[in-house]
C-alpha positions in Angstrom: 22.1 27.3 17.1 23.9 25.4 14.2 26.5 27.3 12.1 26.3 24.7 9.3 24.7 25.8 6.1 24.9 23.6 3.0 22.1 25.4 0.6 22.2 29.1 -0.3 21.0 31.7 -2.7 23.8 33.8 -4.1 23.4 37.1 -6.2 26.7 37.9 -8.0 27.5 41.0 -9.9 30.6 41.4 -12.1 32.3 44.8 -12.3 31.4 47.1 -15.3 34.1 48.0 -17.6 35.3 51.6 -17.5 34.3 54.1 -20.2 36.8 55.2 -22.9 37.9 58.8 -22.9 37.5 61.5 -25.7 40.2 64.0 -25.4 42.4 65.8 -27.7 46.0 66.6 -26.9 46.8 70.4 -26.4 49.9 72.2 -25.7 51.5 75.4 -26.2 51.8 76.6 -29.9 50.0 73.0 -30.8 46.4 73.3 -29.8 45.4 70.2 -31.7 47.9 67.4 -31.3 45.6 64.7 -32.0 43.4 62.4 -30.1 45.0 61.0 -26.8 41.9 59.5 -24.8 42.7 56.2 -22.9 40.7 53.1 -22.9 38.5 52.3 -20.0 39.7 49.3 -17.5 38.0 45.8 -17.4 35.5 45.1 -14.7 36.4 42.4 -12.1 35.3 38.7 -12.5 33.3 37.0 -9.5 35.3 33.7 -9.2 34.4 30.7 -6.9 37.2 28.8 -5.7 37.3 25.3 -4.0 39.0 26.0 -0.6 39.6 22.8 1.8 39.6 25.3 4.9 35.9 26.0 4.1 33.4 23.7 5.4 30.3 25.6 5.3 28.1 28.1 3.1 27.4 30.1 6.1 28.9 33.2 5.3 26.9 33.6 2.0 23.9 32.9 3.9 24.5 36.0 5.7 25.7 38.1 2.9 24.2 36.7 -0.2 25.0 39.8 -2.6 28.5 39.9 -3.8 29.9 42.7 -6.3 33.3 43.0 -7.9 34.8 46.3 -8.7 34.3 48.4 -11.7 37.1 49.2 -14.2 38.1 52.8 -14.1 37.3 55.3 -17.0 40.2 56.3 -19.4 41.9 59.6 -19.1 43.6 62.0 -21.4 47.3 61.6 -22.3 46.7 58.2 -23.2 46.1 56.9 -19.6 44.2 53.8 -19.8 41.8 53.3 -16.6 42.8 50.6 -14.1 41.2 47.2 -14.2 38.5 46.2 -11.6 39.6 43.7 -8.9 38.4 40.2 -9.3 36.3 38.8 -6.3 37.3 35.5 -5.3 34.6 33.3 -3.2 36.2 30.4 -1.5 33.6 27.6 -1.3 33.6 24.0 0.3 34.9 21.2 -1.6 31.9 19.4 -3.1 29.9 22.8 -4.0 27.6 22.3 -6.8 26.6 25.6 -8.6 23.3 25.9 -10.2 21.3 28.6 -11.9 17.9 30.2 -10.7 16.2 27.3 -12.9 18.1 24.5 -11.3 20.4 23.7 -14.2 23.9 22.5 -13.0 26.3 24.9 -14.0 29.5 23.5 -12.3 30.3 20.6 -10.0 33.3 21.9 -7.9 35.3 18.9 -6.7 39.1 19.4 -5.9 41.2 21.7 -4.1 41.8 25.0 -6.4 38.6 24.1 -8.7 37.3 27.5 -10.0 34.3 28.5 -11.7 33.8 32.2 -13.2 30.3 33.0 -11.8 30.3 36.6 -13.1 32.2 37.9 -16.1 33.7 41.5 -15.9 32.8 43.9 -18.7 35.0 45.0 -21.1 36.6 48.6 -21.1 35.4 51.0 -23.7 38.0 52.2 -26.3 39.2 55.7 -26.0 39.2 58.2 -28.9 42.9 57.5 -29.5 42.3 53.6 -30.2 39.4 54.7 -32.5 41.5 57.0 -34.5 42.3 55.9 -38.2 43.7 57.6 -41.4 40.4 58.5 -42.6 38.9 59.4 -38.8 41.8 61.4 -37.5 40.0 63.1 -34.7 37.2 61.0 -33.4 34.7 63.3 -31.0 33.5 60.3 -29.1 34.7 57.0 -27.1 33.0 53.9 -26.5 31.3 52.8 -23.2 32.5 50.2 -21.0 30.2 47.2 -21.0 28.1 46.1 -18.1 29.3 43.1 -15.9 27.2 40.0 -15.8 24.8 39.6 -13.2 23.4 36.1 -11.8 21.4 34.7 -9.4 23.0 31.4 -8.3 22.2 28.5 -5.8 25.0 26.7 -4.1 24.3 23.5 -2.7 27.0 21.4 -0.9 27.3 17.8 -1.2 29.8 16.0 1.2 32.8 14.6 -0.6 33.4 11.1 1.3 33.8 7.5 0.7 31.8 6.1 3.2 28.3 7.3 4.6 26.9 6.1 8.0 23.1 6.0 7.8 20.4 5.1 10.2 18.0 6.0 12.8 18.5 9.1 15.2 20.4 7.8 18.2 21.7 4.5 16.4 25.1 5.3 17.3 26.6 7.0 14.2 28.2 9.6 15.8 29.8 7.4 18.4 31.2 5.1 15.7 32.9 7.9 13.7 34.4 9.2 16.9 36.1 5.9 17.7 36.8 5.2 14.0 38.6 8.3 13.4 39.8 11.6 15.1 36.4 13.3 14.6 34.8 14.7 17.5 31.2 15.2 17.1 28.4 16.0 19.6 27.2 12.8 21.1 24.0 12.6 23.5 21.4 10.0 24.2 18.4 12.1 22.6 17.1 11.9 18.9 18.7 14.4 16.4 21.7 15.2 18.4 23.5 15.4 15.2 22.3 18.4 13.0 25.2 18.5 10.6 27.1 16.0 8.6 30.4 15.0 10.6 33.5 13.9 8.6 36.5 11.7 9.8 39.3 10.3 8.3 40.0 6.6 8.7 43.3 4.6 8.1 43.1 0.7 7.5 46.5 -0.6 6.7 47.7 1.2 3.7 44.2 2.4 2.6 43.1 5.9 4.0 39.5 6.9 3.5 36.8 9.5 4.9 33.6 8.6 6.7 30.5 10.8 6.9 28.0 10.7 9.7 24.7 11.7 8.2 22.1 13.0 10.4 19.4 10.6 11.3 16.7 9.6 8.7 13.3 8.8 9.5 10.2 7.7 7.5 9.5 10.3 5.1 12.8 11.8 5.1 12.9 11.6 1.0 9.6 13.8 1.3 11.0 16.6 3.5 10.2 15.1 7.1 12.7 15.5 9.8 16.3 16.3 8.7 16.7 13.9 5.9 15.8 15.8 2.7 18.3 18.5 3.9 21.0 15.9 4.2 20.4 13.0 1.9 22.5 15.1 -0.7 25.6 14.5 1.5 25.1 10.6 0.7 25.2 11.0 -3.2 29.0 11.1 -3.6 29.8 8.3 -1.1 31.0 4.9 -2.6 29.9 2.6 0.4 26.8 2.9 2.6 26.8 1.5 6.1 23.6 0.9 7.8 24.2 1.4 11.5 21.2 -0.4 13.3 20.5 -0.1 17.0 20.2 -3.3 18.6 19.5 -2.0 22.2 16.8 0.4 21.4 14.1 1.3 23.9 11.4 2.0 21.6 8.9 -0.9 21.6 7.5 -0.1 18.2 11.0 -0.5 16.5 13.5 -3.2 15.6 16.7 -3.4 13.7 15.2 -5.2 10.6 12.2 -2.7 10.2 14.9 0.1 10.5 16.7 -1.3 7.9 13.7 -1.6 5.4 12.6 2.1 6.3 15.9 3.4 5.5 16.4 1.5 2.3 12.9 2.7 1.0 13.9 6.3 1.8 17.2 5.8 0.0 15.3 4.3 -3.2 12.6 7.1 -3.0 15.4 9.9 -3.2 17.3 8.0 -6.1 20.5 9.6 -7.4 21.8 6.0 -7.7 21.9 5.2 -4.1 20.3 1.9 -4.5 23.2 0.6 -6.4 26.0 1.3 -3.8 27.7 -1.4 -2.0 26.1 -1.9 1.6 27.5 -3.1 5.0 25.3 -3.5 8.0 26.9 -2.6 11.4 24.7 -4.3 14.5 25.7 -1.7 17.0 25.6 -1.6 20.9 26.3 -5.3 21.1 28.2 -4.6 24.5 24.7 -4.6 26.1 23.4 -8.3 26.8 20.0 -7.7 25.2 21.7 -6.2 22.1 23.9 -9.1 21.8 20.8 -11.3 21.9 18.9 -9.4 19.3 21.7 -9.4 16.9 22.2 -13.1 17.2 18.5 -13.4 16.0 18.4 -11.1 13.2 22.0 -11.9 11.8 20.8 -14.9 9.9 17.9 -13.0 8.4 20.0 -10.0 7.3 22.8 -12.4 5.9 19.9 -14.5 4.0 19.0 -10.9 2.1 22.7 -10.8 0.9 24.1 -8.2 3.3 27.6 -8.6 4.9 26.9 -8.0 8.6 29.3 -7.0 11.5 28.7 -6.8 15.3 30.2 -3.7 16.7 30.2 -1.6 19.7 31.6 1.9 19.9 31.8 1.7 23.9 33.9 -1.6 23.9 35.4 -1.0 20.6 34.4 -4.6 19.7 34.6 -5.1 15.9 36.0 -1.7 14.9 39.0 -3.1 13.5 37.1 -5.6 11.2 34.7 -3.0 10.2 37.6 -0.6 9.3 39.4 -3.3 7.2 36.0 -4.4 5.6 35.3 -0.8 4.6 38.9 -0.4 3.4 38.8 -3.3 1.0 35.4 -2.3 -0.6 36.8 1.5 -1.0 40.0 0.0 -2.8 37.8 -2.2 -5.1 35.6 0.9 -5.7 38.6 3.0 -6.8 40.3 0.4 -8.6 36.9 0.1 -11.0 36.7 3.8 -11.5 37.6 4.7 -15.1 41.0 6.5 -15.3 40.6 10.2 -15.5 41.1 11.3 -19.2 43.2 14.1 -20.0 41.5 17.5 -20.9 40.4 17.4 -24.3 40.0 20.8 -26.3 37.3 20.8 -28.7 37.8 23.2 -31.6 34.7 24.3 -33.5 35.6 26.6 -36.4 33.1 29.1 -37.7 31.2 28.4 -40.5 32.1 30.0 -43.7 28.4 31.2 -44.1 28.1 32.4 -40.6 27.5 36.2 -40.6 27.8 36.2 -36.8 24.2 37.8 -36.5 20.6 36.9 -37.4 17.7 38.9 -38.5 14.3 37.5 -37.7 10.8 38.9 -38.2 8.5 38.6 -35.3 4.7 38.2 -35.3 4.1 42.1 -34.6 6.2 43.1 -37.6 9.3 43.9 -35.7 12.6 42.8 -37.1 15.1 41.7 -34.5 18.6 41.4 -34.8 20.6 39.0 -32.6 24.3 38.3 -32.6 27.3 38.8 -30.2 28.8 41.7 -32.0 25.8 43.9 -32.9 24.6 43.7 -29.2 28.0 44.4 -27.9 28.3 47.4 -30.1 25.0 48.7 -28.9 25.9 48.4 -25.4 29.2 50.3 -25.9 27.4 53.3 -27.9 26.8 56.7 -26.3 23.4 57.6 -28.0 23.8 61.2 -26.8 26.7 61.7 -29.3 25.7 62.0 -33.0 29.2 60.8 -34.1 29.1 57.8 -32.0 25.7 56.9 -33.4 26.9 57.2 -36.9 30.1 55.1 -35.9 27.6 52.4 -34.8 25.7 52.6 -38.2 29.0 52.2 -40.0 29.8 49.2 -38.0 26.6 47.4 -38.6 26.7 48.4 -42.4 30.0 46.9 -42.7 28.9 43.6 -40.9 26.0 43.4 -43.4 23.0 44.0 -40.9 21.5 46.3 -43.5 21.6 44.0 -46.4 20.0 41.3 -44.4 17.1 43.5 -43.4 16.6 44.3 -47.1 16.5 40.6 -47.9 14.2 40.0 -44.8 11.8 42.4 -46.4 12.2 45.4 -44.1 10.8 48.6 -45.4 11.3 52.2 -44.5 9.7 53.0 -41.2 9.6 49.4 -39.9 10.7 48.9 -36.3 14.3 47.2 -35.8 15.3 45.8 -32.4 18.9 44.9 -31.7 19.3 42.8 -28.5 17.2 40.5 -26.3 13.5 41.1 -25.6 14.2 42.4 -22.1 17.0 45.0 -23.1 16.9 45.9 -26.7 17.3 49.0 -28.7 14.3 49.9 -30.9 14.3 52.3 -33.7 12.4 52.9 -36.8 14.5 51.9 -39.9 15.7 54.3 -42.5 17.5 52.7 -45.6 20.5 54.7 -46.6 23.1 54.3 -49.3 25.8 52.7 -46.8 24.1 53.7 -43.5 26.1 56.8 -43.4 29.4 55.2 -43.5 31.0 55.8 -46.7 28.7 58.9 -47.3 29.9 60.5 -44.4 33.5 59.0 -44.7 35.1 62.0 -43.3 33.1 61.9 -39.9 35.7 62.6 -37.2 38.3 64.4 -39.3 39.4 67.9 -38.4 41.0 69.7 -41.3 42.7 71.9 -38.9 45.2 69.1 -38.2 46.3 68.9 -41.9 48.4 71.3 -44.1 46.5 73.8 -45.6 45.2 73.5 -49.2 44.7 76.2 -51.8 41.5 77.5 -51.9 40.8 76.5 -55.5 41.7 72.8 -54.5 39.3 72.9 -51.6 36.5 74.1 -53.9 37.0 71.5 -56.5 37.1 68.8 -53.7 34.1 70.2 -52.1 32.2 70.3 -55.3 33.4 66.6 -56.3 32.3 65.3 -53.0 28.9 66.9 -53.4 28.4 65.4 -56.8 29.5 61.9 -55.6 27.0 62.0 -52.8 24.2 63.0 -55.1 25.0 60.4 -57.5 24.9 57.8 -54.9 21.5 59.1 -53.7 20.2 58.9 -57.4 21.5 55.4 -58.1 20.4 53.8 -55.0 17.3 51.6 -54.9 16.9 49.8 -51.3 14.3 47.6 -52.6 16.1 46.4 -55.7 
């Protein structure tokens, strides 16, 4: 049973942020010492990291569900919750990360390359952080945001300079075993090689890697045999080497037709393989019949423009010439690569007329509010706490949401949804003077924390506040 897996579905869940704490400091002779609720901790991220010691995705095949830890909630006495621990998942070099729809999210090449697969949620603010000169004793705290959940597909594409391609039992594994220190399984039956094998070859001052790709057969690009599973491992290679069996025992095969079949499958697969430099290695020429056949077909292959070398993995004939020929092509390919550009940071300033949200009217008459801030604020609101709901109304009003609803034609009783269709908060809109913000501007205050005022002053302040609120109601026209 093979232990090599090069494609898996991975379900990741980042940690949720801890909730903020609503607490009031109390001590002897000072029962109301002010809010002291701490903030919640941040949820842990899920991070993919390239690790050279990992060569397969087998671990994620057996355990496809991975979750980071949540942040801890805040506590009284200004104690913030502990952040969640990031979950670091090692992946092989050459791993491609795709979303559930097949869109490439990251191509991870190079030791230490990282990709944040799941973003941890923010921790909620405690009532100590929400306190202000006007809101001295908030009786609520913000909830922590949920972490990102994602369904990903990981595909492994071997990172090598040279790919050995050919029919099963053409001698590819034998060649890579004598060209390098690789120790693949070798036997005299088809499909001995079930996984790509990598070897490092030194030719003079050039060091390069060679991949032995499992045998291809007609229809491989359509899923027959093992070809479709492993053709992706050829995509990154700079040079293709056709290993042709000159001593095959199958009467219906010959090296030239084998070459035509493999070329057709590479062209059908695409991915630019038809444009890669090629060499032809006529293998098993240590056998008399193999040597005779190589002499017959070599002129035909050279007439097609191929560079042809005769080799034998058993007698090691022609291996030095093959290794140095590949080294020369690799050096040319490396020199032709454009120099790697320095990382360029693109700064896109926010437009001056960007409100940070949008209000759209849908076909069913529902008004939908979309934007990073409104959606985040809704996720952080405890709707079981009237004061927290009022605080949300204050924030939305200051952002200009109510004003935009009026401009969009919203009337009292119309449905308003904040957030995406699958996870939105829907309510019936009731236009107010300031969404309760200034009208209830003393929300969260506790007058017991202030110095006592004379009874006459308290009555005058109360009457003035009542008159001001009444005038605001009388003068407000939501449809003006």
